[in-house]
One Martini backbone bead per residue (centre of mass of N, CA, C, O) as a GRO file, in nm:
protein
  269
    1MET     BB    1   8.765   0.780   1.418
    2THR     BB    2   8.559   0.708   1.172
    3GLU     BB    3   8.262   0.586   1.138
    4ARG     BB    4   8.153   0.296   1.008
    5PRO     BB    5   7.957   0.145   0.808
    6SER     BB    6   7.772  -0.150   0.812
    7THR     BB    7   7.773  -0.129   0.507
    8PRO     BB    8   7.942  -0.217   0.257
    9ARG     BB    9   8.153  -0.053   0.025
   10GLN     BB   10   8.191  -0.011  -0.289
   11ARG     BB   11   8.451  -0.015  -0.507
   12PRO     BB   12   8.607   0.132  -0.749
   13GLU     BB   13   8.750   0.148  -1.019
   14VAL     BB   14   9.037   0.272  -1.139
   15GLU     BB   15   8.889   0.343  -1.382
   16ALA     BB   16   8.704   0.536  -1.556
   17PRO     BB   17   8.411   0.551  -1.672
   18SER     BB   18   8.230   0.558  -1.934
   19GLY     BB   19   8.153   0.905  -1.988
   20GLU     BB   20   8.315   1.052  -1.793
   21GLY     BB   21   8.322   1.367  -1.684
   22ARG     BB   22   8.351   1.661  -1.592
   23PRO     BB   23   8.303   1.860  -1.353
   24ALA     BB   24   8.100   2.075  -1.236
   25ARG     BB   25   8.048   2.391  -1.191
   26PRO     BB   26   8.042   2.577  -0.939
   27ALA     BB   27   7.823   2.748  -0.772
   28ARG     BB   28   7.727   3.054  -0.716
   29PRO     BB   29   7.631   3.196  -0.413
   30SER     BB   30   7.633   3.486  -0.550
   31GLY     BB   31   7.518   3.751  -0.720
   32TYR     BB   32   7.442   4.013  -0.947
   33ARG     BB   33   7.295   4.007  -1.283
   34ILE     BB   34   7.296   4.342  -1.360
   35SER     BB   35   7.213   4.562  -1.592
   36GLY     BB   36   7.276   4.868  -1.663
   37VAL     BB   37   7.232   5.117  -1.447
   38GLN     BB   38   7.198   4.946  -1.194
   39GLY     BB   39   7.458   4.778  -1.232
   40HIS     BB   40   7.649   5.020  -1.229
   41VAL     BB   41   7.585   5.116  -0.943
   42ILE     BB   42   7.656   4.863  -0.790
   43THR     BB   43   7.953   4.845  -0.879
   44GLU     BB   44   8.064   5.134  -0.816
   45LEU     BB   45   7.965   5.153  -0.521
   46GLY     BB   46   8.093   4.898  -0.419
   47ARG     BB   47   8.385   4.979  -0.480
   48ALA     BB   48   8.386   5.236  -0.304
   49ILE     BB   49   8.344   5.089  -0.038
   50VAL     BB   50   8.574   4.874  -0.043
   51SER     BB   51   8.811   5.093  -0.095
   52GLY     BB   52   8.719   5.350   0.117
   53ARG     BB   53   8.569   5.600   0.022
   54PHE     BB   54   8.347   5.462   0.200
   55ALA     BB   55   8.336   5.434   0.522
   56PRO     BB   56   8.279   5.295   0.797
   57GLY     BB   57   7.996   5.487   0.923
   58GLU     BB   58   7.938   5.633   0.670
   59LEU     BB   59   7.764   5.855   0.488
   60LEU     BB   60   7.606   5.883   0.217
   61PRO     BB   61   7.513   6.054  -0.014
   62ARG     BB   62   7.272   6.197  -0.143
   63GLU     BB   63   7.058   6.110  -0.378
   64PRO     BB   64   7.108   6.345  -0.583
   65ASP     BB   65   7.418   6.296  -0.592
   66LEU     BB   66   7.410   6.000  -0.691
   67MET     BB   67   7.244   6.047  -0.944
   68ALA     BB   68   7.455   6.233  -1.076
   69GLU     BB   69   7.709   6.048  -1.069
   70PHE     BB   70   7.537   5.787  -1.216
   71ALA     BB   71   7.302   5.857  -1.400
   72ALA     BB   72   7.036   5.810  -1.214
   73SER     BB   73   6.753   5.712  -1.109
   74ARG     BB   74   6.574   5.671  -0.833
   75PRO     BB   75   6.487   5.373  -0.874
   76SER     BB   76   6.770   5.262  -0.947
   77LEU     BB   77   6.914   5.349  -0.691
   78ARG     BB   78   6.733   5.202  -0.481
   79GLU     BB   79   6.778   4.917  -0.592
   80ALA     BB   80   7.085   4.920  -0.553
   81LEU     BB   81   7.079   4.961  -0.245
   82LYS     BB   82   6.934   4.696  -0.181
   83VAL     BB   83   7.160   4.512  -0.280
   84LEU     BB   84   7.383   4.621  -0.089
   85ALA     BB   85   7.224   4.547   0.168
   86ALA     BB   86   7.216   4.236   0.108
   87LYS     BB   87   7.547   4.234   0.132
   88GLY     BB   88   7.607   4.427   0.401
   89LEU     BB   89   7.723   4.728   0.335
   90ILE     BB   90   7.439   4.858   0.408
   91GLU     BB   91   7.215   5.102   0.571
   92MET     BB   92   6.869   5.197   0.582
   93ARG     BB   93   6.730   5.516   0.703
   94GLN     BB   94   6.497   5.702   0.801
   95LYS     BB   95   6.611   6.033   0.847
   96VAL     BB   96   6.929   5.948   0.808
   97GLY     BB   97   7.023   5.723   0.592
   98THR     BB   98   7.316   5.590   0.434
   99ARG     BB   99   7.522   5.338   0.577
  100VAL     BB  100   7.819   5.203   0.644
  101ARG     BB  101   7.920   4.906   0.736
  102PRO     BB  102   8.088   4.699   0.895
  103ARG     BB  103   8.303   4.462   0.774
  104ASP     BB  104   8.197   4.216   0.962
  105LEU     BB  105   7.896   4.250   0.805
  106TRP     BB  106   7.981   4.148   0.553
  107ASN     BB  107   7.950   3.954   0.256
  108THR     BB  108   8.240   3.809   0.180
  109PHE     BB  109   8.131   3.558  -0.011
  110ASP     BB  110   8.044   3.735  -0.214
  111SER     BB  111   8.117   3.760  -0.544
  112ASP     BB  112   8.122   4.072  -0.564
  113VAL     BB  113   8.287   4.145  -0.316
  114LEU     BB  114   8.535   3.994  -0.408
  115ALA     BB  115   8.577   4.151  -0.673
  116TRP     BB  116   8.611   4.429  -0.528
  117HIS     BB  117   8.868   4.346  -0.371
  118PHE     BB  118   9.045   4.213  -0.639
  119GLY     BB  119   8.963   4.386  -0.865
  120ASP     BB  120   9.151   4.612  -1.032
  121GLY     BB  121   9.315   4.674  -0.760
  122ASN     BB  122   9.120   4.666  -0.540
  123GLY     BB  123   9.210   4.748  -0.261
  124SER     BB  124   9.412   4.636  -0.019
  125ALA     BB  125   9.680   4.437   0.039
  126ALA     BB  126   9.631   4.386   0.339
  127LEU     BB  127   9.339   4.285   0.314
  128ARG     BB  128   9.390   4.058   0.116
  129ASP     BB  129   9.590   3.897   0.294
  130THR     BB  130   9.398   3.858   0.533
  131MET     BB  131   9.179   3.698   0.383
  132MET     BB  132   9.364   3.462   0.299
  133ARG     BB  133   9.447   3.379   0.580
  134ASP     BB  134   9.161   3.322   0.686
  135LEU     BB  135   9.094   3.101   0.482
  136ILE     BB  136   9.313   2.901   0.562
  137GLU     BB  137   9.226   2.867   0.858
  138LEU     BB  138   8.942   2.765   0.793
  139ARG     BB  139   9.026   2.517   0.626
  140LEU     BB  140   9.193   2.374   0.851
  141MET     BB  141   8.930   2.328   1.032
  142ILE     BB  142   8.741   2.172   0.798
  143GLU     BB  143   8.857   1.987   0.560
  144PRO     BB  144   8.981   1.745   0.712
  145ALA     BB  145   8.706   1.658   0.830
  146ALA     BB  146   8.566   1.606   0.560
  147ALA     BB  147   8.761   1.384   0.465
  148GLN     BB  148   8.711   1.193   0.704
  149LEU     BB  149   8.406   1.154   0.658
  150ALA     BB  150   8.430   1.042   0.363
  151THR     BB  151   8.549   0.756   0.435
  152GLY     BB  152   8.247   0.665   0.561
  153ARG     BB  153   8.029   0.808   0.324
  154ALA     BB  154   8.108   0.752   0.051
  155THR     BB  155   8.008   0.700  -0.257
  156ILE     BB  156   8.046   0.602  -0.567
  157GLU     BB  157   7.973   0.881  -0.687
  158ASP     BB  158   8.162   1.048  -0.516
  159LEU     BB  159   8.426   0.911  -0.617
  160ARG     BB  160   8.387   0.990  -0.912
  161ARG     BB  161   8.398   1.295  -0.870
  162ILE     BB  162   8.677   1.313  -0.750
  163ARG     BB  163   8.821   1.169  -0.986
  164ALA     BB  164   8.732   1.365  -1.210
  165ALA     BB  165   8.880   1.608  -1.089
  166LEU     BB  166   9.161   1.484  -1.094
  167HIS     BB  167   9.168   1.435  -1.401
  168ALA     BB  168   9.130   1.736  -1.472
  169MET     BB  169   9.395   1.829  -1.353
  170GLU     BB  170   9.576   1.654  -1.536
  171ALA     BB  171   9.455   1.770  -1.815
  172THR     BB  172   9.509   2.100  -1.710
  173SER     BB  173   9.817   2.167  -1.631
  174GLY     BB  174   9.858   2.384  -1.883
  175ASP     BB  175   9.585   2.527  -1.759
  176LEU     BB  176   9.543   2.731  -1.495
  177THR     BB  177   9.242   2.800  -1.510
  178ALA     BB  178   9.131   2.509  -1.537
  179TYR     BB  179   9.279   2.401  -1.289
  180ALA     BB  180   9.130   2.570  -1.077
  181HIS     BB  181   8.852   2.452  -1.137
  182ALA     BB  182   8.926   2.156  -1.071
  183ASP     BB  183   9.014   2.210  -0.782
  184VAL     BB  184   8.743   2.302  -0.675
  185ALA     BB  185   8.587   2.043  -0.751
  186PHE     BB  186   8.738   1.860  -0.559
  187HIS     BB  187   8.654   2.000  -0.291
  188MET     BB  188   8.349   1.982  -0.336
  189ALA     BB  189   8.341   1.669  -0.346
  190VAL     BB  190   8.439   1.623  -0.058
  191PHE     BB  191   8.220   1.769   0.087
  192ALA     BB  192   7.985   1.596  -0.029
  193ALA     BB  193   8.105   1.317   0.089
  194SER     BB  194   8.029   1.383   0.394
  195HIS     BB  195   7.718   1.422   0.439
  196ASN     BB  196   7.702   1.731   0.534
  197VAL     BB  197   7.496   1.989   0.519
  198LEU     BB  198   7.673   2.220   0.633
  199LEU     BB  199   7.923   2.165   0.461
  200GLY     BB  200   7.781   2.199   0.189
  201SER     BB  201   7.700   2.495   0.233
  202PHE     BB  202   7.984   2.603   0.280
  203ALA     BB  203   8.103   2.530   0.006
  204HIS     BB  204   7.917   2.720  -0.163
  205LEU     BB  205   7.996   2.980  -0.014
  206VAL     BB  206   8.331   2.941  -0.086
  207ALA     BB  207   8.379   2.890  -0.391
  208ASP     BB  208   8.480   3.169  -0.493
  209PHE     BB  209   8.714   3.196  -0.295
  210LEU     BB  210   8.865   2.948  -0.391
  211HIS     BB  211   8.901   3.030  -0.685
  212LEU     BB  212   9.065   3.280  -0.625
  213SER     BB  213   9.291   3.144  -0.467
  214PHE     BB  214   9.376   2.936  -0.687
  215SER     BB  215   9.441   3.141  -0.911
  216ILE     BB  216   9.677   3.266  -0.755
  217GLN     BB  217   9.845   3.010  -0.701
  218GLN     BB  218   9.909   2.937  -1.005
  219GLN     BB  219  10.136   3.152  -1.038
  220ALA     BB  220  10.332   2.942  -0.860
  221LEU     BB  221  10.268   2.685  -1.087
  222LYS     BB  222  10.466   2.691  -1.352
  223ALA     BB  223  10.606   2.452  -1.270
  224ASP     BB  224  10.572   2.127  -1.334
  225LYS     BB  225  10.650   2.015  -1.056
  226SER     BB  226  10.439   2.171  -0.891
  227VAL     BB  227  10.193   2.044  -1.026
  228GLU     BB  228  10.262   1.749  -0.966
  229ASP     BB  229  10.261   1.781  -0.660
  230ASP     BB  230   9.970   1.874  -0.634
  231ILE     BB  231   9.840   1.623  -0.755
  232SER     BB  232   9.964   1.419  -0.557
  233GLN     BB  233   9.822   1.533  -0.305
  234HIS     BB  234   9.532   1.486  -0.408
  235ARG     BB  235   9.564   1.182  -0.449
  236ALA     BB  236   9.605   1.118  -0.148
  237VAL     BB  237   9.322   1.188  -0.065
  238PHE     BB  238   9.169   0.988  -0.244
  239GLU     BB  239   9.311   0.727  -0.143
  240ALA     BB  240   9.223   0.756   0.154
  241ILE     BB  241   8.921   0.750   0.105
  242THR     BB  242   8.908   0.475  -0.052
  243GLY     BB  243   9.068   0.330   0.203
  244GLY     BB  244   8.948   0.436   0.486
  245GLU     BB  245   9.157   0.677   0.585
  246GLY     BB  246   9.089   0.916   0.791
  247GLU     BB  247   9.360   1.035   0.897
  248GLY     BB  248   9.495   1.042   0.618
  249ALA     BB  249   9.296   1.239   0.485
  250ALA     BB  250   9.341   1.474   0.678
  251ARG     BB  251   9.647   1.498   0.635
  252ALA     BB  252   9.640   1.541   0.325
  253MET     BB  253   9.464   1.798   0.330
  254ARG     BB  254   9.656   1.965   0.499
  255ASP     BB  255   9.888   1.958   0.294
  256VAL     BB  256   9.742   2.101   0.067
  257ILE     BB  257   9.691   2.369   0.218
  258LEU     BB  258   9.985   2.437   0.302
  259ASP     BB  259  10.101   2.436   0.015
  260GLY     BB  260   9.907   2.654  -0.091
  261LYS     BB  261  10.007   2.873   0.097
  262ASP     BB  262  10.289   2.900  -0.026
  263SER     BB  263  10.189   2.976  -0.312
  264LEU     BB  264  10.025   3.223  -0.228
  265LEU     BB  265  10.254   3.389  -0.101
  266ALA     BB  266  10.429   3.395  -0.357
  267ALA     BB  267  10.208   3.541  -0.539
  268LEU     BB  268  10.173   3.803  -0.337
  269LYS     BB  269  10.472   3.936  -0.365
   0.00000   0.00000   0.00000
């Protein structure tokens, strides 16, 4: 059981306080918003690497060839390569060239890398499915523990944020895009309520990945009953946290993840 704080924690009212708004959109952990030629090179070359056109271990074409392909100047190309190197996709060495790094060294949680994996049908279905499976396994190891910690550490403001996210899910059940956003906000609020700095950093790192996963899951939640069941399971997490039931919160969060796994697999078929 999670150790309880020595000072009793005040419980919130059942109804949300006046003026309580929807939770803020989780910050994107990474991703470069660069327009113009440089942004074009970053996007197109990044997609080419992620799709396998340039395989791990392979040297990229020489600078003059890349400049011609992307109609880019040498400074724009080099700056774009620096951005891709920061994302872990490539390494640049003098007198050797620019080589694609192994996939396990890529910054997989980077918002752009995720977009290149899943956007516009880019990347293989097998790789996409593997990444989603790995995400679910990672969540099962971490999120139930975060929920259990939250039962003993959540402040009044933490509980309000979790509740606001839950209310946003209820209010947006007919808009699956908005619903996915509210779903992410719920999980981010639970992570924050754990008051573990490393868990909080992890949450922001995977925020984009969660949003992508939840957006895909919502495709399998088109039936009203499925949405209602999903909300009910999230409510069980909230009620266990507010009730100080550590093991119950962990169990409820595990149920949320496993049920989401079923929806995700159904949507990926």
